[in-house]
PDB file of N, CA, C and O in Angstrom:
ATOM      1  N   MET A   1      12.694  -1.797   3.735  1.00  0.00           N
ATOM      2  CA  MET A   1      11.707  -1.410   3.145  1.00  0.00           C
ATOM      3  C   MET A   1      11.650  -1.238   1.821  1.00  0.00           C
ATOM      4  O   MET A   1      10.551  -1.011   1.317  1.00  0.00           O
ATOM      5  N   ALA A   2      12.992  -1.325   0.882  1.00  0.00           N
ATOM      6  CA  ALA A   2      12.879  -1.123  -0.411  1.00  0.00           C
ATOM      7  C   ALA A   2      12.286  -2.138  -1.244  1.00  0.00           C
ATOM      8  O   ALA A   2      11.704  -1.940  -2.311  1.00  0.00           O
ATOM      9  N   GLY A   3      12.500  -3.352  -0.610  1.00  0.00           N
ATOM     10  CA  GLY A   3      11.680  -4.505  -1.232  1.00  0.00           C
ATOM     11  C   GLY A   3      10.191  -4.278  -0.970  1.00  0.00           C
ATOM     12  O   GLY A   3       9.302  -4.352  -1.819  1.00  0.00           O
ATOM     13  N   ASP A   4      10.056  -4.014   0.231  1.00  0.00           N
ATOM     14  CA  ASP A   4       8.364  -3.718   0.650  1.00  0.00           C
ATOM     15  C   ASP A   4       7.761  -2.871  -0.760  1.00  0.00           C
ATOM     16  O   ASP A   4       6.888  -3.288  -1.522  1.00  0.00           O
ATOM     17  N   THR A   5       8.483  -1.604  -0.848  1.00  0.00           N
ATOM     18  CA  THR A   5       7.888  -0.520  -1.508  1.00  0.00           C
ATOM     19  C   THR A   5       7.875  -0.875  -3.128  1.00  0.00           C
ATOM     20  O   THR A   5       7.058  -0.556  -3.991  1.00  0.00           O
ATOM     21  N   ALA A   6       8.968  -1.580  -3.201  1.00  0.00           N
ATOM     22  CA  ALA A   6       8.765  -2.517  -4.518  1.00  0.00           C
ATOM     23  C   ALA A   6       7.709  -3.361  -5.214  1.00  0.00           C
ATOM     24  O   ALA A   6       7.338  -3.339  -6.387  1.00  0.00           O
ATOM     25  N   ALA A   7       7.272  -4.206  -4.058  1.00  0.00           N
ATOM     26  CA  ALA A   7       6.312  -4.745  -4.030  1.00  0.00           C
ATOM     27  C   ALA A   7       5.093  -4.117  -4.028  1.00  0.00           C
ATOM     28  O   ALA A   7       4.287  -4.526  -4.862  1.00  0.00           O
ATOM     29  N   ILE A   8       4.750  -3.214  -3.290  1.00  0.00           N
ATOM     30  CA  ILE A   8       3.834  -2.638  -3.197  1.00  0.00           C
ATOM     31  C   ILE A   8       3.407  -1.698  -4.724  1.00  0.00           C
ATOM     32  O   ILE A   8       2.276  -1.657  -5.207  1.00  0.00           O
ATOM     33  N   ILE A   9       4.410  -1.126  -5.179  1.00  0.00           N
ATOM     34  CA  ILE A   9       4.180  -0.175  -6.577  1.00  0.00           C
ATOM     35  C   ILE A   9       4.174  -1.398  -7.228  1.00  0.00           C
ATOM     36  O   ILE A   9       3.372  -1.035  -8.088  1.00  0.00           O
ATOM     37  N   GLY A  10       4.415  -2.584  -7.537  1.00  0.00           N
ATOM     38  CA  GLY A  10       4.230  -3.472  -8.535  1.00  0.00           C
ATOM     39  C   GLY A  10       2.539  -3.831  -8.528  1.00  0.00           C
ATOM     40  O   GLY A  10       1.889  -4.140  -9.527  1.00  0.00           O
ATOM     41  N   TRP A  11       2.123  -3.731  -7.420  1.00  0.00           N
ATOM     42  CA  TRP A  11       0.682  -4.522  -7.113  1.00  0.00           C
ATOM     43  C   TRP A  11      -0.040  -3.199  -7.814  1.00  0.00           C
ATOM     44  O   TRP A  11      -0.955  -3.288  -8.632  1.00  0.00           O
ATOM     45  N   ILE A  12       0.570  -1.898  -7.320  1.00  0.00           N
ATOM     46  CA  ILE A  12      -0.274  -1.136  -8.001  1.00  0.00           C
ATOM     47  C   ILE A  12      -0.633  -0.732  -9.239  1.00  0.00           C
ATOM     48  O   ILE A  12      -1.745  -0.454  -9.688  1.00  0.00           O
ATOM     49  N   ARG A  13       0.735  -0.730  -9.876  1.00  0.00           N
ATOM     50  CA  ARG A  13       0.827  -0.964 -11.235  1.00  0.00           C
ATOM     51  C   ARG A  13       0.070  -1.857 -11.825  1.00  0.00           C
ATOM     52  O   ARG A  13      -0.448  -1.549 -12.899  1.00  0.00           O
ATOM     53  N   GLN A  14      -0.145  -3.082 -11.286  1.00  0.00           N
ATOM     54  CA  GLN A  14      -0.891  -4.280 -12.076  1.00  0.00           C
ATOM     55  C   GLN A  14      -2.188  -4.180 -11.601  1.00  0.00           C
ATOM     56  O   GLN A  14      -2.965  -4.645 -12.435  1.00  0.00           O
ATOM     57  N   ASN A  15      -2.782  -3.743 -10.550  1.00  0.00           N
ATOM     58  CA  ASN A  15      -4.266  -3.697 -10.546  1.00  0.00           C
ATOM     59  C   ASN A  15      -5.171  -2.260 -10.412  1.00  0.00           C
ATOM     60  O   ASN A  15      -6.392  -2.115 -10.358  1.00  0.00           O
ATOM     61  N   CYS A  16      -4.088  -1.273 -10.383  1.00  0.00           N
ATOM     62  CA  CYS A  16      -4.735   0.201 -10.519  1.00  0.00           C
ATOM     63  C   CYS A  16      -4.549   1.083 -11.834  1.00  0.00           C
ATOM     64  O   CYS A  16      -5.216   2.019 -12.275  1.00  0.00           O
ATOM     65  N   LEU A  17      -3.404   0.449 -12.299  1.00  0.00           N
ATOM     66  CA  LEU A  17      -2.791   1.501 -13.585  1.00  0.00           C
ATOM     67  C   LEU A  17      -2.910   0.498 -14.987  1.00  0.00           C
ATOM     68  O   LEU A  17      -2.393   0.624 -16.097  1.00  0.00           O
ATOM     69  N   GLN A  18      -3.467  -0.138 -14.645  1.00  0.00           N
ATOM     70  CA  GLN A  18      -3.738  -0.898 -16.118  1.00  0.00           C
ATOM     71  C   GLN A  18      -3.868  -0.015 -17.091  1.00  0.00           C
ATOM     72  O   GLN A  18      -3.087   0.218 -18.014  1.00  0.00           O
ATOM     73  N   ASP A  19      -4.821   0.433 -16.863  1.00  0.00           N
ATOM     74  CA  ASP A  19      -5.736   1.225 -18.342  1.00  0.00           C
ATOM     75  C   ASP A  19      -4.513   2.700 -18.526  1.00  0.00           C
ATOM     76  O   ASP A  19      -4.544   3.475 -19.481  1.00  0.00           O
ATOM     77  N   ALA A  20      -3.506   2.785 -17.344  1.00  0.00           N
ATOM     78  CA  ALA A  20      -2.790   3.721 -17.932  1.00  0.00           C
ATOM     79  C   ALA A  20      -1.393   3.293 -17.289  1.00  0.00           C
ATOM     80  O   ALA A  20      -1.043   3.422 -16.116  1.00  0.00           O
ATOM     81  N   PRO A  21      -0.739   2.792 -18.281  1.00  0.00           N
ATOM     82  CA  PRO A  21       0.731   2.138 -18.373  1.00  0.00           C
ATOM     83  C   PRO A  21       1.802   3.285 -17.946  1.00  0.00           C
ATOM     84  O   PRO A  21       2.795   3.060 -17.254  1.00  0.00           O
ATOM     85  N   SER A  22       1.432   4.564 -18.480  1.00  0.00           N
ATOM     86  CA  SER A  22       2.456   5.506 -18.602  1.00  0.00           C
ATOM     87  C   SER A  22       2.317   6.585 -17.542  1.00  0.00           C
ATOM     88  O   SER A  22       2.929   7.653 -17.575  1.00  0.00           O
ATOM     89  N   GLN A  23       1.431   6.200 -16.567  1.00  0.00           N
ATOM     90  CA  GLN A  23       1.218   7.376 -15.284  1.00  0.00           C
ATOM     91  C   GLN A  23       2.399   7.052 -14.493  1.00  0.00           C
ATOM     92  O   GLN A  23       2.856   5.909 -14.517  1.00  0.00           O
ATOM     93  N   GLN A  24       2.875   7.890 -13.860  1.00  0.00           N
ATOM     94  CA  GLN A  24       3.987   8.243 -13.105  1.00  0.00           C
ATOM     95  C   GLN A  24       3.648   7.684 -11.572  1.00  0.00           C
ATOM     96  O   GLN A  24       2.671   7.895 -10.854  1.00  0.00           O
ATOM     97  N   LEU A  25       4.768   6.938 -11.372  1.00  0.00           N
ATOM     98  CA  LEU A  25       4.201   6.218  -9.677  1.00  0.00           C
ATOM     99  C   LEU A  25       5.567   6.242  -9.200  1.00  0.00           C
ATOM    100  O   LEU A  25       6.463   5.610  -9.759  1.00  0.00           O
ATOM    101  N   SER A  26       5.723   6.890  -8.276  1.00  0.00           N
ATOM    102  CA  SER A  26       6.947   6.958  -7.574  1.00  0.00           C
ATOM    103  C   SER A  26       6.749   6.852  -5.738  1.00  0.00           C
ATOM    104  O   SER A  26       5.610   6.863  -5.272  1.00  0.00           O
ATOM    105  N   HIS A  27       7.662   6.779  -5.053  1.00  0.00           N
ATOM    106  CA  HIS A  27       7.261   6.341  -3.867  1.00  0.00           C
ATOM    107  C   HIS A  27       6.555   7.543  -2.886  1.00  0.00           C
ATOM    108  O   HIS A  27       6.255   7.360  -1.707  1.00  0.00           O
ATOM    109  N   ASP A  28       6.393   8.580  -3.500  1.00  0.00           N
ATOM    110  CA  ASP A  28       5.882   9.965  -2.878  1.00  0.00           C
ATOM    111  C   ASP A  28       4.607  10.247  -3.712  1.00  0.00           C
ATOM    112  O   ASP A  28       3.888  11.157  -3.297  1.00  0.00           O
ATOM    113  N   THR A  29       4.246   9.611  -4.792  1.00  0.00           N
ATOM    114  CA  THR A  29       2.990   9.953  -5.681  1.00  0.00           C
ATOM    115  C   THR A  29       1.728   9.952  -4.724  1.00  0.00           C
ATOM    116  O   THR A  29       1.557   9.045  -3.910  1.00  0.00           O
ATOM    117  N   PRO A  30       0.968  10.876  -4.844  1.00  0.00           N
ATOM    118  CA  PRO A  30      -0.202  10.948  -3.901  1.00  0.00           C
ATOM    119  C   PRO A  30      -1.183  10.185  -4.556  1.00  0.00           C
ATOM    120  O   PRO A  30      -1.784  10.591  -5.551  1.00  0.00           O
ATOM    121  N   LEU A  31      -1.417   8.762  -3.868  1.00  0.00           N
ATOM    122  CA  LEU A  31      -2.182   7.726  -4.599  1.00  0.00           C
ATOM    123  C   LEU A  31      -3.585   8.132  -4.110  1.00  0.00           C
ATOM    124  O   LEU A  31      -4.366   7.449  -4.773  1.00  0.00           O
ATOM    125  N   LEU A  32      -4.193   8.824  -3.366  1.00  0.00           N
ATOM    126  CA  LEU A  32      -5.340   9.240  -3.321  1.00  0.00           C
ATOM    127  C   LEU A  32      -5.830  10.425  -4.074  1.00  0.00           C
ATOM    128  O   LEU A  32      -6.789  10.381  -4.844  1.00  0.00           O
ATOM    129  N   GLU A  33      -5.151  11.449  -3.822  1.00  0.00           N
ATOM    130  CA  GLU A  33      -5.432  12.826  -4.289  1.00  0.00           C
ATOM    131  C   GLU A  33      -5.355  12.858  -5.821  1.00  0.00           C
ATOM    132  O   GLU A  33      -6.028  13.694  -6.424  1.00  0.00           O
ATOM    133  N   ASP A  34      -4.499  11.912  -6.545  1.00  0.00           N
ATOM    134  CA  ASP A  34      -4.287  11.806  -8.053  1.00  0.00           C
ATOM    135  C   ASP A  34      -5.238  10.437  -8.543  1.00  0.00           C
ATOM    136  O   ASP A  34      -5.237   9.842  -9.620  1.00  0.00           O
ATOM    137  N   ASN A  35      -6.003  10.212  -7.355  1.00  0.00           N
ATOM    138  CA  ASN A  35      -7.088   9.098  -7.813  1.00  0.00           C
ATOM    139  C   ASN A  35      -6.431   7.901  -8.389  1.00  0.00           C
ATOM    140  O   ASN A  35      -6.869   7.552  -9.486  1.00  0.00           O
ATOM    141  N   ILE A  36      -5.444   7.182  -7.862  1.00  0.00           N
ATOM    142  CA  ILE A  36      -4.673   6.244  -8.646  1.00  0.00           C
ATOM    143  C   ILE A  36      -5.360   4.764  -7.797  1.00  0.00           C
ATOM    144  O   ILE A  36      -5.417   3.692  -8.399  1.00  0.00           O
ATOM    145  N   VAL A  37      -5.786   4.891  -6.531  1.00  0.00           N
ATOM    146  CA  VAL A  37      -6.441   3.954  -5.760  1.00  0.00           C
ATOM    147  C   VAL A  37      -7.824   4.428  -5.354  1.00  0.00           C
ATOM    148  O   VAL A  37      -7.829   5.540  -4.824  1.00  0.00           O
ATOM    149  N   ASP A  38      -9.076   3.786  -5.497  1.00  0.00           N
ATOM    150  CA  ASP A  38     -10.052   4.196  -5.013  1.00  0.00           C
ATOM    151  C   ASP A  38     -10.198   3.178  -3.656  1.00  0.00           C
ATOM    152  O   ASP A  38      -9.320   2.440  -3.210  1.00  0.00           O
ATOM    153  N   SER A  39     -11.838   3.404  -3.042  1.00  0.00           N
ATOM    154  CA  SER A  39     -11.735   2.415  -1.612  1.00  0.00           C
ATOM    155  C   SER A  39     -11.778   1.332  -1.795  1.00  0.00           C
ATOM    156  O   SER A  39     -11.283   0.653  -0.896  1.00  0.00           O
ATOM    157  N   LEU A  40     -12.344   0.602  -2.959  1.00  0.00           N
ATOM    158  CA  LEU A  40     -12.179  -0.615  -3.397  1.00  0.00           C
ATOM    159  C   LEU A  40     -10.830  -1.313  -3.607  1.00  0.00           C
ATOM    160  O   LEU A  40     -10.483  -2.403  -3.151  1.00  0.00           O
ATOM    161  N   GLN A  41     -10.172  -0.511  -4.349  1.00  0.00           N
ATOM    162  CA  GLN A  41      -8.594  -1.082  -4.795  1.00  0.00           C
ATOM    163  C   GLN A  41      -8.080  -0.946  -2.779  1.00  0.00           C
ATOM    164  O   GLN A  41      -7.534  -1.925  -2.270  1.00  0.00           O
ATOM    165  N   ILE A  42      -8.321   0.146  -2.037  1.00  0.00           N
ATOM    166  CA  ILE A  42      -7.649   0.278  -0.721  1.00  0.00           C
ATOM    167  C   ILE A  42      -7.920  -1.362  -0.182  1.00  0.00           C
ATOM    168  O   ILE A  42      -7.061  -2.149   0.216  1.00  0.00           O
ATOM    169  N   VAL A  43      -9.339  -1.579  -0.305  1.00  0.00           N
ATOM    170  CA  VAL A  43      -9.378  -3.008   0.735  1.00  0.00           C
ATOM    171  C   VAL A  43      -8.785  -4.366  -0.124  1.00  0.00           C
ATOM    172  O   VAL A  43      -8.481  -5.360   0.536  1.00  0.00           O
ATOM    173  N   GLN A  44      -8.612  -4.385  -1.776  1.00  0.00           N
ATOM    174  CA  GLN A  44      -7.638  -5.160  -2.466  1.00  0.00           C
ATOM    175  C   GLN A  44      -6.685  -4.990  -1.853  1.00  0.00           C
ATOM    176  O   GLN A  44      -6.459  -5.997  -1.182  1.00  0.00           O
ATOM    177  N   LEU A  45      -5.926  -4.191  -1.696  1.00  0.00           N
ATOM    178  CA  LEU A  45      -4.260  -3.816  -1.607  1.00  0.00           C
ATOM    179  C   LEU A  45      -4.186  -4.475  -0.055  1.00  0.00           C
ATOM    180  O   LEU A  45      -3.471  -5.420   0.279  1.00  0.00           O
ATOM    181  N   VAL A  46      -5.064  -3.763   0.752  1.00  0.00           N
ATOM    182  CA  VAL A  46      -4.757  -4.705   2.087  1.00  0.00           C
ATOM    183  C   VAL A  46      -4.952  -6.036   2.033  1.00  0.00           C
ATOM    184  O   VAL A  46      -4.314  -6.564   2.944  1.00  0.00           O
ATOM    185  N   GLY A  47      -5.689  -7.017   1.219  1.00  0.00           N
ATOM    186  CA  GLY A  47      -5.681  -8.099   1.233  1.00  0.00           C
ATOM    187  C   GLY A  47      -4.299  -8.644   0.665  1.00  0.00           C
ATOM    188  O   GLY A  47      -3.624  -9.554   1.148  1.00  0.00           O
ATOM    189  N   PHE A  48      -4.070  -8.004  -0.291  1.00  0.00           N
ATOM    190  CA  PHE A  48      -2.385  -8.277  -0.718  1.00  0.00           C
ATOM    191  C   PHE A  48      -1.231  -8.073   0.103  1.00  0.00           C
ATOM    192  O   PHE A  48      -0.229  -8.787   0.061  1.00  0.00           O
ATOM    193  N   LEU A  49      -1.428  -6.850   1.028  1.00  0.00           N
ATOM    194  CA  LEU A  49      -0.427  -6.708   2.062  1.00  0.00           C
ATOM    195  C   LEU A  49      -0.426  -7.837   2.924  1.00  0.00           C
ATOM    196  O   LEU A  49       0.625  -8.430   3.168  1.00  0.00           O
ATOM    197  N   GLU A  50      -1.673  -8.234   3.476  1.00  0.00           N
ATOM    198  CA  GLU A  50      -1.729  -9.393   4.564  1.00  0.00           C
ATOM    199  C   GLU A  50      -1.330 -10.709   4.024  1.00  0.00           C
ATOM    200  O   GLU A  50      -0.952 -11.568   4.821  1.00  0.00           O
ATOM    201  N   SER A  51      -1.375 -10.975   2.699  1.00  0.00           N
ATOM    202  CA  SER A  51      -1.079 -12.255   2.319  1.00  0.00           C
ATOM    203  C   SER A  51       0.473 -12.280   1.933  1.00  0.00           C
ATOM    204  O   SER A  51       1.189 -13.161   2.409  1.00  0.00           O
ATOM    205  N   HIS A  52       0.993 -11.304   1.062  1.00  0.00           N
ATOM    206  CA  HIS A  52       2.179 -11.141   0.504  1.00  0.00           C
ATOM    207  C   HIS A  52       3.204 -10.984   1.989  1.00  0.00           C
ATOM    208  O   HIS A  52       4.221 -11.676   2.028  1.00  0.00           O
ATOM    209  N   PHE A  53       2.966 -10.300   2.864  1.00  0.00           N
ATOM    210  CA  PHE A  53       4.079 -10.019   3.999  1.00  0.00           C
ATOM    211  C   PHE A  53       3.440 -10.683   5.285  1.00  0.00           C
ATOM    212  O   PHE A  53       4.027 -10.619   6.365  1.00  0.00           O
ATOM    213  N   GLY A  54       2.494 -11.179   5.176  1.00  0.00           N
ATOM    214  CA  GLY A  54       2.241 -11.878   6.259  1.00  0.00           C
ATOM    215  C   GLY A  54       1.872 -11.239   7.485  1.00  0.00           C
ATOM    216  O   GLY A  54       2.420 -11.396   8.576  1.00  0.00           O
ATOM    217  N   ILE A  55       1.123 -10.674   7.276  1.00  0.00           N
ATOM    218  CA  ILE A  55       0.592  -9.476   8.587  1.00  0.00           C
ATOM    219  C   ILE A  55      -0.880  -9.306   8.466  1.00  0.00           C
ATOM    220  O   ILE A  55      -1.499  -9.335   7.402  1.00  0.00           O
ATOM    221  N   SER A  56      -1.367  -9.135   9.604  1.00  0.00           N
ATOM    222  CA  SER A  56      -2.930  -8.452   9.578  1.00  0.00           C
ATOM    223  C   SER A  56      -3.294  -7.162   9.895  1.00  0.00           C
ATOM    224  O   SER A  56      -3.207  -6.856  11.085  1.00  0.00           O
ATOM    225  N   VAL A  57      -3.644  -6.411   9.185  1.00  0.00           N
ATOM    226  CA  VAL A  57      -4.053  -4.932   9.017  1.00  0.00           C
ATOM    227  C   VAL A  57      -5.156  -4.869   9.417  1.00  0.00           C
ATOM    228  O   VAL A  57      -6.118  -5.244   8.746  1.00  0.00           O
ATOM    229  N   ASP A  58      -5.270  -4.254  10.901  1.00  0.00           N
ATOM    230  CA  ASP A  58      -6.651  -3.906  11.805  1.00  0.00           C
ATOM    231  C   ASP A  58      -7.248  -2.738  11.611  1.00  0.00           C
ATOM    232  O   ASP A  58      -6.558  -1.721  11.667  1.00  0.00           O
ATOM    233  N   VAL A  59      -8.475  -2.661  11.377  1.00  0.00           N
ATOM    234  CA  VAL A  59      -9.474  -1.823  11.097  1.00  0.00           C
ATOM    235  C   VAL A  59      -8.745  -0.150  11.996  1.00  0.00           C
ATOM    236  O   VAL A  59      -9.261   0.888  11.583  1.00  0.00           O
ATOM    237  N   GLU A  60      -8.258  -0.078  12.491  1.00  0.00           N
ATOM    238  CA  GLU A  60      -7.856   0.963  12.980  1.00  0.00           C
ATOM    239  C   GLU A  60      -6.788   1.600  12.045  1.00  0.00           C
ATOM    240  O   GLU A  60      -6.647   2.817  11.923  1.00  0.00           O
ATOM    241  N   GLU A  61      -6.104   0.726  11.443  1.00  0.00           N
ATOM    242  CA  GLU A  61      -5.001   1.220   9.919  1.00  0.00           C
ATOM    243  C   GLU A  61      -5.862   1.813   8.848  1.00  0.00           C
ATOM    244  O   GLU A  61      -5.533   2.605   7.966  1.00  0.00           O
ATOM    245  N   LEU A  62      -6.945   1.314   9.078  1.00  0.00           N
ATOM    246  CA  LEU A  62      -7.136   1.660   7.437  1.00  0.00           C
ATOM    247  C   LEU A  62      -8.159   3.151   7.679  1.00  0.00           C
ATOM    248  O   LEU A  62      -9.365   3.146   7.925  1.00  0.00           O
ATOM    249  N   VAL A  63      -7.179   4.481   7.510  1.00  0.00           N
ATOM    250  CA  VAL A  63      -7.301   5.631   7.619  1.00  0.00           C
ATOM    251  C   VAL A  63      -6.562   5.866   6.308  1.00  0.00           C
ATOM    252  O   VAL A  63      -5.896   5.061   5.658  1.00  0.00           O
ATOM    253  N   PRO A  64      -6.882   7.406   6.015  1.00  0.00           N
ATOM    254  CA  PRO A  64      -6.225   7.727   4.431  1.00  0.00           C
ATOM    255  C   PRO A  64      -4.787   8.067   4.607  1.00  0.00           C
ATOM    256  O   PRO A  64      -4.014   7.938   3.657  1.00  0.00           O
ATOM    257  N   ASP A  65      -4.431   8.444   5.631  1.00  0.00           N
ATOM    258  CA  ASP A  65      -2.709   8.893   5.854  1.00  0.00           C
ATOM    259  C   ASP A  65      -1.842   7.547   5.449  1.00  0.00           C
ATOM    260  O   ASP A  65      -0.721   7.580   4.942  1.00  0.00           O
ATOM    261  N   ASN A  66      -2.679   6.210   5.817  1.00  0.00           N
ATOM    262  CA  ASN A  66      -1.933   5.339   5.564  1.00  0.00           C
ATOM    263  C   ASN A  66      -1.756   4.774   4.181  1.00  0.00           C
ATOM    264  O   ASN A  66      -0.950   3.878   3.929  1.00  0.00           O
ATOM    265  N   PHE A  67      -2.577   5.364   3.264  1.00  0.00           N
ATOM    266  CA  PHE A  67      -2.685   4.998   2.130  1.00  0.00           C
ATOM    267  C   PHE A  67      -2.196   6.137   0.973  1.00  0.00           C
ATOM    268  O   PHE A  67      -2.334   5.912  -0.229  1.00  0.00           O
ATOM    269  N   GLU A  68      -1.613   7.378   1.495  1.00  0.00           N
ATOM    270  CA  GLU A  68      -1.344   8.510   0.817  1.00  0.00           C
ATOM    271  C   GLU A  68      -0.331   8.145  -0.248  1.00  0.00           C
ATOM    272  O   GLU A  68      -0.530   8.292  -1.454  1.00  0.00           O
ATOM    273  N   THR A  69       0.671   7.702   0.247  1.00  0.00           N
ATOM    274  CA  THR A  69       1.831   7.615  -0.675  1.00  0.00           C
ATOM    275  C   THR A  69       2.074   6.086  -0.572  1.00  0.00           C
ATOM    276  O   THR A  69       1.631   5.432   0.372  1.00  0.00           O
ATOM    277  N   VAL A  70       2.835   5.514  -1.635  1.00  0.00           N
ATOM    278  CA  VAL A  70       3.631   3.958  -1.464  1.00  0.00           C
ATOM    279  C   VAL A  70       4.590   4.176  -0.277  1.00  0.00           C
ATOM    280  O   VAL A  70       4.896   3.076   0.183  1.00  0.00           O
ATOM    281  N   ASN A  71       5.174   5.189   0.385  1.00  0.00           N
ATOM    282  CA  ASN A  71       5.935   5.215   1.373  1.00  0.00           C
ATOM    283  C   ASN A  71       5.363   5.099   2.605  1.00  0.00           C
ATOM    284  O   ASN A  71       5.968   4.612   3.559  1.00  0.00           O
ATOM    285  N   ALA A  72       3.887   5.636   2.679  1.00  0.00           N
ATOM    286  CA  ALA A  72       3.109   5.806   3.811  1.00  0.00           C
ATOM    287  C   ALA A  72       2.161   4.252   3.516  1.00  0.00           C
ATOM    288  O   ALA A  72       1.153   4.130   4.212  1.00  0.00           O
ATOM    289  N   VAL A  73       2.309   3.727   3.056  1.00  0.00           N
ATOM    290  CA  VAL A  73       1.742   2.217   2.609  1.00  0.00           C
ATOM    291  C   VAL A  73       2.979   1.476   3.440  1.00  0.00           C
ATOM    292  O   VAL A  73       2.741   0.889   4.496  1.00  0.00           O
ATOM    293  N   GLY A  74       4.101   1.538   2.971  1.00  0.00           N
ATOM    294  CA  GLY A  74       5.017   0.554   3.313  1.00  0.00           C
ATOM    295  C   GLY A  74       5.415   1.052   4.811  1.00  0.00           C
ATOM    296  O   GLY A  74       5.660   0.136   5.596  1.00  0.00           O
ATOM    297  N   ALA A  75       5.500   2.190   5.242  1.00  0.00           N
ATOM    298  CA  ALA A  75       5.613   2.478   6.828  1.00  0.00           C
ATOM    299  C   ALA A  75       4.452   1.760   7.766  1.00  0.00           C
ATOM    300  O   ALA A  75       4.661   1.457   8.941  1.00  0.00           O
ATOM    301  N   MET A  76       3.478   1.582   7.232  1.00  0.00           N
ATOM    302  CA  MET A  76       2.236   0.935   7.748  1.00  0.00           C
ATOM    303  C   MET A  76       3.100  -0.502   7.903  1.00  0.00           C
ATOM    304  O   MET A  76       3.663  -0.901   8.922  1.00  0.00           O
ATOM    305  N   VAL A  77       3.051  -1.022   6.867  1.00  0.00           N
ATOM    306  CA  VAL A  77       3.652  -2.390   6.989  1.00  0.00           C
ATOM    307  C   VAL A  77       4.504  -2.796   8.002  1.00  0.00           C
ATOM    308  O   VAL A  77       4.324  -3.657   8.863  1.00  0.00           O
ATOM    309  N   GLU A  78       5.657  -1.920   7.754  1.00  0.00           N
ATOM    310  CA  GLU A  78       6.948  -1.942   8.712  1.00  0.00           C
ATOM    311  C   GLU A  78       6.208  -1.860  10.091  1.00  0.00           C
ATOM    312  O   GLU A  78       6.219  -2.820  10.861  1.00  0.00           O
ATOM    313  N   ARG A  79       5.688  -0.914  10.324  1.00  0.00           N
ATOM    314  CA  ARG A  79       4.766  -0.847  12.086  1.00  0.00           C
ATOM    315  C   ARG A  79       4.363  -1.798  12.435  1.00  0.00           C
ATOM    316  O   ARG A  79       4.627  -2.319  13.519  1.00  0.00           O
ATOM    317  N   ILE A  80       3.345  -2.400  11.250  1.00  0.00           N
ATOM    318  CA  ILE A  80       2.456  -3.626  11.974  1.00  0.00           C
ATOM    319  C   ILE A  80       3.345  -4.801  11.971  1.00  0.00           C
ATOM    320  O   ILE A  80       2.879  -5.846  12.426  1.00  0.00           O
ATOM    321  N   ARG A  81       4.725  -4.789  11.464  1.00  0.00           N
ATOM    322  CA  ARG A  81       5.594  -5.733  11.716  1.00  0.00           C
ATOM    323  C   ARG A  81       6.336  -5.685  13.047  1.00  0.00           C
ATOM    324  O   ARG A  81       6.511  -6.716  13.696  1.00  0.00           O
ATOM    325  N   ARG A  82       6.709  -4.669  13.397  1.00  0.00           N
ATOM    326  CA  ARG A  82       7.168  -4.147  14.597  1.00  0.00           C
ATOM    327  C   ARG A  82       6.351  -4.713  15.461  1.00  0.00           C
ATOM    328  O   ARG A  82       6.672  -5.751  16.039  1.00  0.00           O
ATOM    329  N   SER A  83       5.236  -4.131  15.654  1.00  0.00           N
ATOM    330  CA  SER A  83       4.008  -4.476  16.575  1.00  0.00           C
ATOM    331  C   SER A  83       3.824  -5.831  16.905  1.00  0.00           C
ATOM    332  O   SER A  83       3.385  -6.297  17.957  1.00  0.00           O
ATOM    333  N   SER A  84       4.213  -6.419  15.877  1.00  0.00           N
ATOM    334  CA  SER A  84       3.608  -8.021  15.884  1.00  0.00           C
ATOM    335  C   SER A  84       4.831  -8.736  16.492  1.00  0.00           C
ATOM    336  O   SER A  84       4.665  -9.839  17.014  1.00  0.00           O
ATOM    337  N   GLN A  85       6.088  -8.148  16.449  1.00  0.00           N
ATOM    338  CA  GLN A  85       7.247  -8.898  17.156  1.00  0.00           C
ATOM    339  C   GLN A  85       7.257  -8.613  18.360  1.00  0.00           C
ATOM    340  O   GLN A  85       7.829  -9.474  19.028  1.00  0.00           O
ATOM    341  N   ASP A  86       6.759  -7.533  19.088  1.00  0.00           N
ATOM    342  CA  ASP A  86       6.914  -7.143  20.477  1.00  0.00           C
ATOM    343  C   ASP A  86       6.162  -8.158  21.059  1.00  0.00           C
ATOM    344  O   ASP A  86       5.175  -8.679  20.539  1.00  0.00           O
ATOM    345  N   PRO A  87       6.867  -8.567  22.664  1.00  0.00           N
ATOM    346  CA  PRO A  87       6.120  -9.510  23.125  1.00  0.00           C
ATOM    347  C   PRO A  87       5.038  -9.126  24.176  1.00  0.00           C
ATOM    348  O   PRO A  87       4.299  -9.992  24.646  1.00  0.00           O
TER     349      PRO A  87
END
């Protein structure tokens, strides 16, 4: 999951923090609470996740808890990967 979270952090830095490059961003930074991502950026992030990780994010996954932190996003990606591998 470390590689997954690095890719997610890179995307957020490039697409959400271009106007605030010195903004602290860790695996546990509250993305929604600190207004790092907004609803449009979440939609764009989902597009990135689907193309980068080869997954399909169902509408049921589009809940705030899954986008609270980078770790939460990474956990969602991992959960979707596991469920897609189940027979």
